[in-house]
Structure formats: structure tokens, C-alpha cells
N, C-alpha and C positions, 0 to 999 in steps of 0.2 A: 553413542547417541549424542548428537550435538545439542547445544543449549536450547535452540529454537524448537527442535523436535521434542526434547524433554518437556518443555513448557507446554507445548501443544498437546502432547499425550496426557499429561496430568490434567489439563483442563477438559479434554474430551473424554477421558476416563470417567471423570465426575459427571459430565453431561450424559454419557451413555448409561451410567448407573441411575440417574434421575429419571430417565425415560422409562426404565424398568421393563423394557421389552424382553420377552423370553429369549434367552441366548445372547443378550446384548454383551455380556462380559466375554463370552468365548468369541463372539464376532469381532469385538474390539481387539482382543489379543491376536486374533488371526490377521487383522488388517495391519497391526503394528509390526508383526513378524514377517508378513508376506514379502517375498522378493519377486513375485509374479506380476509384472506390469499389466498384463491382460486382465488378471483378477482385479487389480486396483481400478483399471479403466472401466471395467464392467459396473463397478459401484457408481460411477458417474453417469452411466447411461440407462441402467436398469431401474424400473420404477420400484418404489417401496422402501428405498434406503433412507434412513434418517439423516438429518443435516450433519450430525457429528461424523457419520461414516463417510459422507461425501467430502467433507472438509479434510478428514484424515487422508483419504485416498488422493485427493487433488494435491495436497501438500506433498505427500510422498512422491507422487509422479513429477510434480513441479521441480523439486530439488534434484530429482534424478535426470531432469532435462527431457522428460517425455511430454511432447506438446499436446497430447490428448487432454492434458489438465488445463489448458489455457482458458477456455470459456468458463469453466467452473471457478478458477482462481480469480478471473476478472469480476465475476458476480460476487465472490466473497470479499474482494477489495472494496466493493461498494456497499458492504453490509452495514447495518446500523450498530453492530456489536464491534467495538474497537479491537478486541483481541483477534477476532476473525480477520479483520482488515490487516492487522499487523502480520499475521501468519501468511496471508495471501501475498502481501507485498514481499515478504522474505522469499517465498517460493518463486514468485514471478521474476524477481531479480536474478534468480539462478536458473530459470527455465531456458533462457536463450532464444525466446521466440521474438522474431522481428516485429510482431504486432503489439508487443507489450507497451512500448513507449507511446504509441498512438492511442491505445486504450486508456492508459494512465492519464494522458493529457486531456482526453475527452472527459474523464471523470473529474479531474481537477478543475476544469473550466466550466463544468455544468452547474449553473447557478441554482437549479432546482435541487441539487444534491450537495451543496457546498458544506453542509453540516458534516458530511462524510469525506471531505476532500483532503484531510490531513495526511492519510497514508498514501494516496496517489501522489501528492506533492512530494513526500519524502522518497517515494519510489522513483520519481522523475529525477531527483537529485542523484540518487544512487546510480541510475542508468546512464546519466550524462549523454543522453541521446539528442539528436537535432531538435526534437520536439520539446525538450526540457525547458530551456530558457524562455521561448515564447509563451509556453503555457504558464510558467511561474509568473512572468510579467503580467499576463492577462489576469490571472487570479489575484495577484497582489493589488493591481490597480483597482479592481472591484472592491477589495477589502478596505481601501482608503476612504470610502464614503463615511460621512459622519454617522456615529453611533452604530457602526457595523458590529454585530455580535460575534464574529468569527475571528477573534484575535489570535487564537492558536494557529489557525490556517495562515493568517497574514504573517505571523512570526516565522512559521516554517518556510514560507516563501522568501522572506528577507534572508534568513540564514542560508537557505538553499542557493539563492542567487549569489550570495557571498562565496559559498563553496565552489560554485561553478565559475565565478570570476569573469563573466562575460561582460564586455563594456556596453552591450545593448541594455543591460539592467540599470545603468547609472541613473537615467532620468526618474524611473519609478522609485529607486532607492532614495534619491534626493527628496522626492515627494514624501516618502515614509518618514523622513527626519522630522516632519511637522507633527507626527503622532507620538505622544509621550510613551506609549506602550511599545513602540517599535523603534524609537530613535536610537537607543544604544546599540541594538542589533544592526540597524542600518549603517551607523558609523563604522562598525566592524566590517560589515559586508562591503561597503565602499572602499575601505582600506585594502581589500583583497583584489580590487579591480585595477588593472594597470592604468596609470594616469589619473586616478581619482584620489590619491593620497593628499 
């Protein structure tokens, strides 16, 4: 069992115990052990399954590359609970679905959901897709407004643009130098862009 799956199962085992539904423990163990993708996919489409079961099934399908998990994982990527977002991002990065980058870019740039943009931003960096740099630039530019409360999102954008090393990011990274909370990271990011040293 890899570290992400171990962390996920520990968290969801506790969550399933708290819900206290009859048979929750045996249902949980069955989903953890199942190798039947159709059984896991049914959890995503049949009514009545609790959120922990849907998350576990979507994660297991996602890391196995089964694209039936895509919609559920995108919903979890935009969840208010950061551990759910992190698990969804991990699975989406391994899913191999060509829609993933477009969905992550839409979530990262949605100003109505910016409080939940951290994991979509990090996923875009990991994917290194054509959508990644434009979405990170857009998100960071919006975070450079005075008194913006989403500094963690801004910092993830700065660090991600440095990792991606695309020269299109240079203007917004230079603007980030004027923000004390971002300046040090922006210097490092600019140093990774050819011609910006």
C-alpha cells in the first residue's frame, strides 16, 4: 500500500466509523480490498453511498487509470475539506485523462472558489499541461491585489511558475516581487526562467 492510499484509508476508516452506519466497517474493508473496478464504479453511480465510500472508490479507480472516476475526482478536488482535495489531486495526476488539466485550470481560475484553489494549482504544476502556465499566471495576477487573503494560493502559483520555468511567467513574477510575502519565492522562480537571472 503506497503512502497516499495508507493516509486516505486511515482517514476514511475513522470517518466511516463516525457515521456509524450498520455494516460500515465491513463495507469499508470490502472497498479497500476490492480489485473489481465495476464494483468500485458502481459506488460512484448508485444512490445511497456515503461520501467516504465515494471518495475511496474514486481514488482507487483514479490511481488505477480508470476514467470512470474523473467526474467524482474533480468534484472532490473542489471540496472544502483540504485532505479530500489532496487525495483527489493525487489520483487525478495518475488518472491519465486528457480532461484533467482543463478541469484543474477552470477550478484554479474560478474566483468564486479561490479559497479551494490550492490543490488545483499544485495539480496543474504536476501535470505540466498546456493549460498550466496560463492558468497559474491568471490566478497569481488576481492574487496581487492589495489585501488579498489567499497568500497560500499566490505562493503556490509563484513556486509552480518557477518549477515550470516558462518565460511567459516573467512579467507576473516581477510584479510579485513587490509583495513581501511573495518576494523571496518570486526571486527563486525568476532564477529558474531562462534569461531572467
